[in-house]
All heavy atoms as an XYZ file, in Angstrom:
819
protein
N     129.740    107.588     85.629
C     128.956    106.439     86.024
C     128.940    105.459     84.864
O     128.803    105.855     83.710
C     127.544    106.878     86.400
C     126.619    105.742     86.753
S     125.169    106.281     87.631
C     125.326    105.271     89.079
N     129.074    104.211     85.181
C     129.080    103.149     84.187
C     127.780    102.348     84.281
O     127.292    102.086     85.382
C     130.259    102.204     84.421
C     131.611    102.866     84.318
C     131.974    103.213     82.892
O     131.599    102.453     81.981
O     132.620    104.255     82.694
N     127.261    101.965     83.130
C     126.061    101.143     83.089
C     126.351     99.886     82.282
O     127.076     99.920     81.299
C     124.895    101.888     82.436
C     124.517    103.151     83.151
C     124.876    104.383     82.644
C     123.825    103.103     84.348
C     124.540    105.545     83.298
C     123.484    104.257     85.007
C     123.848    105.489     84.487
N     125.762     98.811     82.715
C     125.839     97.562     81.955
C     124.523     96.826     82.191
O     123.775     97.164     83.112
C     127.017     96.701     82.428
O     126.856     96.341     83.791
N     124.224     95.892     81.335
C     123.015     95.118     81.587
C     123.203     93.682     81.154
O     124.084     93.361     80.352
C     121.792     95.741     80.919
C     121.590     95.395     79.470
C     120.659     94.425     79.085
C     122.318     96.025     78.472
C     120.456     94.109     77.751
C     122.121     95.712     77.140
C     121.187     94.759     76.794
O     120.998     94.445     75.484
N     122.361     92.872     81.762
C     122.388     91.447     81.470
C     120.941     90.969     81.443
O     120.166     91.289     82.341
C     123.173     90.716     82.559
C     123.304     89.239     82.339
C     124.156     88.580     83.428
O     124.810     89.287     84.209
O     124.122     87.354     83.492
N     120.585     90.241     80.408
C     119.235     89.704     80.313
C     119.177     88.398     81.093
O     119.968     87.485     80.860
C     118.828     89.477     78.847
C     117.454     88.835     78.760
C     118.848     90.803     78.080
N     118.265     88.340     82.044
C     118.038     87.140     82.859
C     116.822     86.412     82.299
O     116.298     86.768     81.248
C     117.815     87.544     84.323
C     118.910     88.420     84.906
C     120.131     87.630     85.237
C     121.141     88.545     85.944
N     122.199     87.826     86.576
N     116.326     85.416     83.017
C     115.180     84.635     82.549
C     113.944     85.484     82.284
O     113.325     85.379     81.240
C     114.825     83.549     83.564
C     115.857     82.447     83.593
O     116.599     82.304     82.598
O     115.938     81.748     84.614
N     113.578     86.342     83.245
C     112.318     87.081     83.103
C     112.482     88.591     83.191
O     111.487     89.314     83.258
C     111.332     86.617     84.175
O     111.836     86.922     85.458
N     113.701     89.075     83.209
C     113.927     90.518     83.319
C     115.332     90.861     82.826
O     116.160     89.968     82.603
C     113.756     90.996     84.767
C     114.758     90.388     85.732
C     115.958     91.028     86.012
C     114.509     89.165     86.349
C     116.878     90.482     86.882
C     115.415     88.609     87.221
C     116.595     89.268     87.494
O     117.512     88.714     88.359
N     115.564     92.157     82.670
C     116.909     92.648     82.348
C     117.445     93.381     83.575
O     116.751     94.215     84.160
C     116.874     93.582     81.153
N     118.647     93.048     83.970
C     119.276     93.696     85.116
C     120.237     94.766     84.619
O     121.185     94.469     83.903
C     120.029     92.672     85.968
C     120.711     93.300     87.177
C     121.464     92.272     88.018
O     121.369     91.063     87.732
O     122.148     92.696     88.952
N     119.948     96.015     84.993
C     120.823     97.140     84.656
C     121.661     97.444     85.887
O     121.123     97.736     86.953
C     119.999     98.383     84.244
C     120.908     99.588     84.043
C     119.197     98.098     82.986
N     122.966     97.360     85.745
C     123.867     97.670     86.857
C     124.383     99.087     86.692
O     124.874     99.452     85.623
C     125.026     96.680     86.896
C     124.585     95.283     87.233
C     125.760     94.344     87.323
C     125.264     92.939     87.674
N     126.356     91.985     87.764
N     124.253     99.861     87.749
C     124.704    101.248     87.746
C     125.846    101.381     88.745
O     125.656    101.151     89.939
C     123.549    102.169     88.133
N     127.013    101.731     88.250
C     128.193    101.867     89.105
C     128.651    103.319     89.125
O     129.053    103.848     88.093
C     129.339    100.990     88.586
C     129.010     99.518     88.680
O     128.189     99.145     89.530
O     129.593     98.748     87.908
N     128.567    103.942     90.290
C     129.032    105.315     90.433
C     127.978    106.196     91.062
O     127.078    105.725     91.749
N     128.096    107.497     90.839
C     127.186    108.479     91.415
C     126.068    108.779     90.418
O     126.344    109.124     89.275
C     127.941    109.754     91.759
C     129.033    109.535     92.793
C     129.942    110.745     92.925
N     129.251    111.957     93.274
C     129.076    112.409     94.515
N     129.565    111.720     95.528
N     128.436    113.528     94.735
N     124.833    108.692     90.900
C     123.681    108.976     90.042
C     123.277    110.426     90.288
O     122.556    110.742     91.233
C     122.542    108.001     90.348
C     121.329    108.019     89.427
C     121.724    107.910     87.965
C     120.385    106.892     89.805
N     123.800    111.319     89.448
C     123.588    112.752     89.645
C     123.203    113.413     88.321
O     122.895    112.728     87.343
C     124.838    113.397     90.239
C     126.071    113.145     89.399
O     125.972    112.848     88.208
N     127.228    113.251     90.007
N     123.265    114.738     88.278
C     122.826    115.464     87.089
C     123.658    115.147     85.852
O     123.190    115.320     84.741
C     122.832    116.975     87.337
C     124.184    117.551     87.626
S     124.111    119.290     88.053
C     124.254    120.008     86.438
N     124.864    114.665     86.030
C     125.708    114.293     84.899
C     125.314    112.910     84.367
O     125.200    112.699     83.165
C     127.199    114.307     85.307
C     128.076    113.775     84.186
C     127.623    115.710     85.714
N     125.079    111.987     85.266
C     124.820    110.607     84.845
C     123.338    110.296     84.636
O     123.004    109.316     83.972
C     125.411    109.631     85.871
O     124.851    109.865     87.142
N     122.440    111.120     85.166
C     121.004    110.842     85.051
C     120.542    110.708     83.600
O     119.836    109.748     83.262
C     120.196    111.901     85.797
N     120.928    111.642     82.712
C     120.501    111.471     81.300
C     121.050    110.193     80.672
O     120.391    109.580     79.834
C     121.072    112.717     80.606
C     121.279    113.709     81.692
C     121.616    112.908     82.914
N     122.244    109.799     81.087
C     122.836    108.567     80.555
C     122.027    107.347     80.998
O     121.865    106.403     80.228
C     124.293    108.432     81.019
C     125.189    109.519     80.478
C     126.588    109.404     81.045
C     127.450    110.582     80.599
N     128.743    110.603     81.273
N     121.550    107.363     82.245
C     120.723    106.251     82.718
C     119.436    106.174     81.914
O     119.031    105.091     81.471
C     120.403    106.391     84.208
C     119.437    105.342     84.769
C     120.018    103.927     84.645
C     119.093    105.649     86.220
N     118.784    107.331     81.701
C     117.541    107.342     80.905
C     117.789    106.765     79.516
O     117.018    105.936     79.025
C     117.005    108.770     80.775
C     116.260    109.253     81.971
C     115.492    110.538     81.631
N     115.242    111.267     82.848
C     115.833    112.398     83.187
N     116.679    112.978     82.391
N     115.551    112.977     84.329
N     118.845    107.203     78.888
C     119.169    106.737     77.541
C     119.491    105.241     77.544
O     119.037    104.502     76.668
C     120.362    107.526     77.008
C     120.739    107.178     75.588
C     121.897    108.036     75.090
O     121.990    109.213     75.454
O     122.717    107.486     74.337
N     120.230    104.804     78.548
C     120.608    103.391     78.626
C     119.375    102.510     78.779
O     119.208    101.511     78.066
C     121.583    103.177     79.797
C     122.256    101.843     79.776
C     123.421    101.641     79.056
C     121.719    100.766     80.477
C     124.046    100.412     79.021
C     122.323     99.533     80.443
C     123.487     99.346     79.717
N     118.491    102.894     79.713
C     117.284    102.097     79.950
C     116.360    102.149     78.728
O     115.755    101.133     78.364
C     116.560    102.547     81.238
C     115.188    101.902     81.363
C     117.422    102.205     82.460
N     116.268    103.289     78.091
C     115.477    103.389     76.855
C     115.996    102.417     75.806
O     115.215    101.744     75.124
C     115.501    104.834     76.323
O     114.914    105.698     77.305
C     114.725    104.962     75.018
N     117.306    102.310     75.680
C     117.898    101.363     74.733
C     117.598     99.911     75.115
O     117.358     99.076     74.246
C     119.409    101.573     74.628
C     119.779    102.865     73.914
O     118.892    103.468     73.270
O     120.948    103.277     74.020
N     117.626     99.620     76.412
C     117.306     98.258     76.878
C     115.861     97.920     76.531
O     115.559     96.827     76.052
C     117.575     98.116     78.397
C     117.042     96.793     78.926
C     119.074     98.240     78.685
N     114.957     98.889     76.755
C     113.542     98.674     76.426
C     113.383     98.486     74.914
O     112.668     97.593     74.460
C     112.677     99.847     76.945
C     112.658     99.832     78.480
C     111.260     99.763     76.387
C     112.066    101.079     79.098
N     114.060     99.318     74.139
C     113.993     99.199     72.679
C     114.538     97.851     72.204
O     114.117     97.334     71.167
C     114.766    100.334     72.026
N     115.424     97.265     72.984
C     115.973     95.955     72.659
C     115.032     94.802     72.988
O     115.366     93.640     72.740
N     113.868     95.113     73.586
C     112.874     94.079     73.826
C     112.636     93.706     75.277
O     111.803     92.853     75.562
N     113.332     94.338     76.211
C     113.122     94.038     77.634
C     112.291     95.140     78.266
O     112.689     96.303     78.233
C     114.464     93.932     78.365
O     115.244     92.901     77.833
N     111.139     94.783     78.826
C     110.329     95.800     79.495
C     110.188     95.544     80.993
O     109.564     96.306     81.691
C     108.954     95.953     78.828
C     108.127     94.702     78.899
O     108.529     93.710     79.505
N     106.963     94.743     78.281
N     110.763     94.465     81.457
C     110.816     94.187     82.907
C     112.279     94.384     83.313
O     113.142     93.575     82.971
C     110.345     92.781     83.212
C     108.853     92.609     82.923
C     108.412     91.150     82.876
N     108.906     90.308     83.920
C     108.165     89.846     84.921
N     106.901     90.146     84.992
N     108.691     89.053     85.829
N     112.505     95.482     84.047
C     113.874     95.915     84.301
C     114.110     96.060     85.803
O     113.282     96.591     86.528
C     114.147     97.257     83.596
C     114.009     97.057     82.084
C     115.503     97.817     83.955
C     113.971     98.315     81.287
N     115.274     95.594     86.239
C     115.732     95.820     87.604
C     116.991     96.676     87.514
O     117.942     96.295     86.836
C     116.062     94.500     88.329
C     116.562     94.798     89.741
C     114.855     93.589     88.362
N     116.972     97.831     88.166
C     118.178     98.651     88.250
C     118.885     98.271     89.543
O     118.374     98.511     90.634
C     117.853    100.160     88.219
C     119.136    100.979     88.350
C     117.124    100.523     86.932
N     120.041     97.654     89.400
C     120.828     97.213     90.551
C     121.693     98.382     91.016
O     122.582     98.831     90.296
C     121.696     96.015     90.157
C     122.427     95.429     91.343
O     122.697     96.119     92.327
N     122.756     94.159     91.242
N     121.417     98.883     92.215
C     122.115    100.049     92.760
C     123.158     99.655     93.797
O     123.537    100.469     94.640
C     121.093    101.025     93.344
C     120.090    101.596     92.332
C     118.993    102.379     93.046
C     120.784    102.481     91.321
N     123.627     98.437     93.725
C     124.614     97.948     94.696
C     125.863     98.827     94.740
O     126.432     99.049     95.800
C     125.005     96.507     94.341
C     126.015     95.899     95.267
C     126.332     94.453     94.879
O     125.981     94.025     93.759
O     126.925     93.765     95.714
N     126.279     99.333     93.601
C     127.494    100.152     93.533
C     127.192    101.622     93.291
O     127.987    102.340     92.705
C     128.416     99.602     92.437
C     128.908     98.220     92.779
O     129.279     97.943     93.921
N     128.883     97.334     91.804
N     126.014    102.055     93.745
C     125.630    103.468     93.654
C     125.433    103.994     95.070
O     124.407    103.785     95.692
C     124.329    103.636     92.832
O     124.535    103.084     91.535
C     123.936    105.084     92.704
N     126.455    104.674     95.576
C     126.419    105.151     96.958
C     125.809    106.538     97.083
O     125.535    106.990     98.197
C     127.828    105.155     97.546
N     125.594    107.232     95.935
C     125.048    108.589     96.000
C     124.036    108.791     94.888
O     124.265    108.395     93.735
C     126.151    109.635     95.846
C     125.625    111.049     95.806
C     125.341    111.729     96.972
C     125.402    111.682     94.597
C     124.834    113.017     96.936
C     124.887    112.976     94.542
C     124.613    113.647     95.718
N     122.916    109.438     95.220
C     121.922    109.824     94.224
C     121.345    111.174     94.634
O     121.002    111.386     95.795
C     120.799    108.784     94.152
C     119.709    109.141     93.149
S     118.398    107.906     93.028
C     117.513    108.180     94.569
N     121.223    112.087     93.668
C     120.575    113.367     93.944
C     119.202    113.404     93.271
O     118.724    112.391     92.748
C     121.466    114.541     93.529
C     121.688    114.624     92.033
O     121.041    113.878     91.273
O     122.527    115.450     91.614
N     118.573    114.574     93.262
C     117.228    114.681     92.695
C     117.206    114.379     91.194
O     116.213    113.862     90.686
C     116.646    116.064     92.965
O     117.459    117.064     92.388
N     118.288    114.673     90.494
C     118.357    114.346     89.062
C     118.340    112.837     88.866
O     117.677    112.326     87.959
C     119.624    114.933     88.433
O     119.615    116.320     88.516
N     119.062    112.143     89.711
C     119.069    110.680     89.638
C     117.701    110.104     89.957
O     117.241    109.167     89.290
N     117.052    110.680     90.948
C     115.705    110.235     91.285
C     114.760    110.467     90.115
O     113.964    109.593     89.760
C     115.204    110.973     92.528
C     113.814    110.611     93.021
C     113.726    109.132     93.369
C     113.446    111.467     94.217
N     114.872    111.640     89.488
C     114.049    111.925     88.316
C     114.301    110.950     87.183
O     113.372    110.539     86.483
N     115.548    110.566     87.009
C     115.885    109.592     85.961
C     115.239    108.242     86.250
O     114.697    107.596     85.341
C     117.393    109.440     85.837
N     115.288    107.811     87.506
C     114.657    106.531     87.853
C     113.149    106.579     87.604
O     112.569    105.620     87.085
C     114.947    106.159     89.309
C     116.352    105.688     89.617
C     116.533    105.500     91.124
C     116.674    104.377     88.901
N     112.518    107.700     87.952
C     111.079    107.835     87.718
C     110.786    107.826     86.211
O     109.832    107.192     85.748
C     110.530    109.123     88.372
C     110.700    109.067     89.887
C     109.069    109.367     87.984
C     109.939    107.981     90.587
N     111.618    108.522     85.449
C     111.444    108.522     83.994
C     111.613    107.125     83.405
O     110.876    106.725     82.498
N     112.562    106.375     83.931
C     112.778    105.000     83.464
C     111.598    104.112     83.843
O     111.185    103.247     83.056
C     114.078    104.443     84.047
S     115.565    105.268     83.445
N     111.058    104.317     85.041
C     109.872    103.571     85.470
C     108.712    103.842     84.517
O     108.026    102.913     84.069
C     109.493    103.968     86.899
C     108.158    103.440     87.433
C     108.189    101.918     87.551
C     107.835    104.073     88.782
N     108.513    105.110     84.178
C     107.434    105.489     83.258
C     107.647    104.839     81.892
O     106.699    104.305     81.300
C     107.392    107.007     83.133
C     106.285    107.524     82.263
C     106.283    109.046     82.233
C     105.223    109.555     81.277
N     105.254    111.011     81.162
N     108.871    104.861     81.404
C     109.162    104.263     80.096
C     108.898    102.757     80.104
O     108.327    102.211     79.156
C     110.604    104.549     79.699
N     109.294    102.095     81.175
C     109.068    100.645     81.266
C     107.574    100.337     81.309
O     107.108     99.394     80.658
C     109.768    100.072     82.495
N     106.830    101.133     82.062
C     105.386    100.895     82.161
C     104.677    101.203     80.844
O     103.740    100.512     80.462
C     104.795    101.699     83.314
C     105.203    101.107     84.651
C     104.538    101.767     85.811
N     104.897    101.084     87.057
C     104.641    101.555     88.258
N     104.025    102.716     88.391
N     104.995    100.871     89.334
N     105.132    102.228     80.129
C     104.551    102.530     78.821
C     104.827    101.415     77.825
O     104.068    101.231     76.874
C     105.097    103.859     78.291
C     104.506    105.057     78.994
C     105.098    106.376     78.530
O     106.198    106.417     77.991
N     104.363    107.451     78.759
N     105.891    100.670     78.064
C     106.218     99.531     77.194
C     105.519     98.257     77.661
O     105.774     97.172     77.136
C     107.725     99.324     77.154
N     104.655     98.385     78.673
C     103.901     97.237     79.161
C     104.602     96.439     80.235
O     104.172     95.342     80.586
N     105.680     96.979     80.794
C     106.431     96.257     81.822
C     106.489     97.007     83.129
O     105.544     97.699     83.494
N     107.616     96.892     83.810
C     107.796     97.541     85.104
C     109.286     97.724     85.350
O     110.111     97.064     84.700
C     107.175     96.698     86.214
C     106.879     97.504     87.470
O     107.042     98.741     87.454
O     106.476     96.897     88.472
N     109.610     98.609     86.252
C     110.994     98.816     86.668
C     111.048     98.753     88.182
O     110.214     99.353     88.863
C     111.506    100.180     86.187
C     112.949    100.492     86.570
C     113.696    101.083     85.389
C     113.012    101.438     87.756
N     111.999     98.024     88.682
C     112.205     97.904     90.123
C     113.667     98.165     90.421
O     114.509     98.058     89.536
C     111.765     96.525     90.600
C     110.273     96.357     90.351
C     109.759     95.011     90.609
N     108.327     95.002     90.232
C     107.573     93.946     90.298
N     108.074     92.800     90.709
N     106.304     94.016     89.932
N     113.949     98.508     91.658
C     115.334     98.769     92.040
C     115.750     97.755     93.088
O     114.911     97.215     93.821
C     115.514    100.213     92.550
C     114.550    100.525     93.689
C     115.336    101.196     91.402
C     114.723    101.921     94.278
N     117.048     97.487     93.145
C     117.552     96.478     94.069
C     118.866     96.939     94.684
O     119.569     97.786     94.128
C     117.755     95.159     93.322
N     119.169     96.354     95.839
C     120.427     96.588     96.553
C     120.659     98.082     96.800
O     121.752     98.598     96.583
C     121.597     95.951     95.810
N     119.630     98.758     97.274
C     119.692    100.208     97.492
C     120.610    100.516     98.672
O     120.463     99.940     99.751
C     118.270    100.757     97.747
C     118.320    102.231     98.077
C     117.390    100.514     96.532
N     121.536    101.434     98.450
C     122.495    101.824     99.480
C     121.874    102.880    100.407
O     120.888    103.532    100.054
C     123.763    102.352     98.820
C     124.457    101.297     97.958
C     124.808    100.046     98.752
O     125.535    100.117     99.739
N     124.243     98.908     98.365
N     122.448    103.078    101.608
C     121.810    103.948    102.614
C     121.487    105.372    102.150
O     120.391    105.864    102.407
C     122.833    103.957    103.758
C     123.537    102.656    103.629
C     123.614    102.388    102.157
N     122.389    106.045    101.457
C     122.115    107.427    101.040
C     120.994    107.456    100.008
O     120.126    108.323    100.042
C     123.387    108.088    100.489
C     123.253    109.588    100.247
C     122.633    109.955     98.899
O     122.647    109.178     97.951
N     122.071    111.162     98.820
N     120.988    106.523     99.102
C     119.947    106.444     98.077
C     118.602    106.143     98.751
O     117.583    106.754     98.425
C     120.299    105.373     97.021
C     119.153    105.183     96.038
C     121.588    105.755     96.290
N     118.621    105.245     99.710
C     117.403    104.914    100.441
C     116.865    106.137    101.193
O     115.649    106.361    101.230
C     117.671    103.762    101.415
C     116.398    103.181    101.955
O     115.434    102.983    101.225
N     116.383    102.911    103.251
N     117.774    106.949    101.753
C     117.360    108.156    102.461
C     116.652    109.122    101.501
O     115.607    109.683    101.844
C     118.571    108.847    103.084
C     118.219    110.113    103.844
S     119.660    110.967    104.471
C     120.367    111.592    102.939
N     117.185    109.312    100.295
C     116.554    110.185     99.306
C     115.165    109.651     98.940
O     114.197    110.413     98.863
C     117.441    110.322     98.041
C     116.701    111.040     96.920
C     118.735    111.044     98.380
N     115.065    108.351     98.752
C     113.771    107.747     98.417
C     112.754    107.976     99.528
O     111.603    108.327     99.265
C     113.939    106.248     98.148
C     114.704    105.886     96.876
C     115.067    104.404     96.901
C     113.891    106.218     95.642
N     113.172    107.806    100.770
C     112.243    107.965    101.894
C     111.872    109.433    102.119
O     110.712    109.747    102.359
C     112.846    107.360    103.158
C     112.857    105.851    103.136
C     113.205    105.275    104.481
C     113.207    103.771    104.459
N     111.927    103.162    104.218
N     112.849    110.346    102.016
C     112.571    111.770    102.233
C     111.605    112.326    101.200
O     110.846    113.256    101.479
C     113.867    112.583    102.211
C     114.766    112.435    103.439
C     116.090    113.162    103.218
C     114.068    112.959    104.688
N     111.618    111.774    100.005
C     110.736    112.243     98.933
C     109.485    111.376     98.791
O     108.668    111.624     97.910
C     111.489    112.248     97.586
O     111.955    110.928     97.313
C     112.656    113.222     97.624
N     109.365    110.373     99.636
C     108.249    109.405     99.598
C     108.205    108.622     98.292
O     107.183    108.026     97.969
C     106.899    110.090     99.840
O     106.880    110.660    101.124
N     109.288    108.626     97.554
C     109.349    107.866     96.307
C     109.579    106.379     96.558
O     109.489    105.578     95.637
C     110.448    108.416     95.396
C     110.103    109.723     94.734
S     108.717    109.536     93.591
C     107.503    110.595     94.322
N     109.856    106.034     97.820
C     109.979    104.619     98.153
C     108.638    103.910     97.991
O     108.593    102.694     97.861
C     110.530    104.424     99.571
C     109.666    105.090    100.636
O     109.059    106.145    100.361
O     109.621    104.552    101.755
N     107.538    104.697     97.938
C     106.216    104.103     97.721
C     105.954    103.874     96.232
O     105.084    103.120     95.857
C     105.144    105.003     98.310
C     105.256    105.142     99.820
C     104.246    106.123    100.362
C     104.310    106.194    101.864
N     105.348    107.071    102.359
N     106.719    104.559     95.380
C     106.541    104.453     93.931
C     107.546    103.476     93.325
O     107.189    102.649     92.489
C     106.686    105.846     93.266
C     106.600    105.746     91.759
C     105.638    106.807     93.814
N     108.782    103.590     93.753
C     109.845    102.709     93.263
C     110.023    101.568     94.260
O     110.484    101.781     95.373
C     111.163    103.476     93.121
C     111.263    104.398     91.932
C     112.432    105.371     92.112
C     111.447    103.597     90.655
N     109.658    100.401     93.862
C     109.751     99.253     94.744
C     111.201     98.783     94.824
O     111.821     98.503     93.803
C     108.869     98.111     94.218
O     107.544     98.615     94.037
C     108.830     96.954     95.175
N     111.738     98.723     96.024
C     113.125     98.303     96.232
C     113.161     96.878     96.791
O     112.348     96.518     97.640
C     113.821     99.254     97.195
N     114.105     96.105     96.291
C     114.278     94.724     96.730
C     115.716     94.528     97.182
O     116.624     95.202     96.692
C     113.941     93.773     95.591
C     112.469     93.818     95.233
C     111.978     94.750     94.335
C     111.569     92.952     95.831
C     110.627     94.821     94.035
C     110.219     93.004     95.546
C     109.752     93.944     94.649
O     108.415     94.025     94.363
N     115.925     93.579     98.093
C     117.296     93.353     98.586
C     118.270     92.946     97.474
O     119.425     93.366     97.472
C     117.135     92.221     99.610
C     115.702     92.255     99.998
C     114.948     92.771     98.825
N     117.799     92.119     96.533
C     118.655     91.684     95.430
C     117.874     91.767     94.129
O     116.637     91.742     94.131
C     119.127     90.230     95.614
O     117.985     89.375     95.533
C     119.848     90.034     96.940
N     118.594     91.834     93.030
C     117.936     91.881     91.722
C     117.122     90.611     91.472
O     116.040     90.667     90.892
C     118.979     92.070     90.623
N     117.603     89.493     91.929
C     116.909     88.228     91.723
C     115.553     88.157     92.398
O     114.660     87.441     91.952
N     115.383     88.926     93.470
C     114.116     88.914     94.200
C     113.082     89.869     93.604
O     111.900     89.790     93.940
C     114.350     89.284     95.667
C     115.185     88.274     96.416
C     115.496     88.719     97.827
O     114.549     88.840     98.625
O     116.683     88.939     98.109
N     113.503     90.779     92.740
C     112.620     91.836     92.243
C     111.393     91.299     91.513
O     110.289     91.783     91.712
C     113.402     92.788     91.344
N     111.560     90.309     90.676
C     110.425     89.766     89.924
C     110.157     88.307     90.298
O     109.467     87.613     89.562
C     110.681     89.879     88.417
C     110.537     91.277     87.878
C     111.658     92.024     87.537
C     109.287     91.863     87.718
C     111.536     93.315     87.049
C     109.154     93.154     87.229
C     110.276     93.882     86.889
N     110.670     87.875     91.435
C     110.547     86.455     91.794
C     109.117     86.035     92.105
O     108.782     84.856     91.989
C     111.453     86.129     92.974
O     111.052     86.863     94.115
N     108.259     86.964     92.495
C     106.875     86.603     92.843
C     105.876     86.935     91.747
O     104.673     86.888     91.973
C     106.475     87.284     94.148
C     107.238     86.734     95.317
O     107.580     85.556     95.339
N     107.540     87.579     96.284
N     106.348     87.312     90.566
C     105.431     87.658     89.471
C     105.230     86.484     88.544
O     106.008     85.666     88.333
C     105.960     88.843     88.669
C     105.862     90.138     89.462
O     105.248     90.135     90.528
O     106.409     91.142     88.993
């Protein structure tokens, strides 16, 4: 899985390309931790190119959300694909991780 990020006006967009599973989950946590350490605490994880996520990936997203909130910010997800959305709904984590159609809409009302 590949990660990249871009700082926008009011948030940092982390793009995740590939499968978010037990192999890539620790990498996502580390990547987001580095983004937060770089000064961005409002983060959108763009899942447009993430067609698969397992429980490890879900745990990583929750850990990243916690890290962002501890830094005084928030983490939101965008462009969630059907399988990822199914995992979120089956675990009721869709109530914890706010999903938006696009990264640009994630913090547009704040």
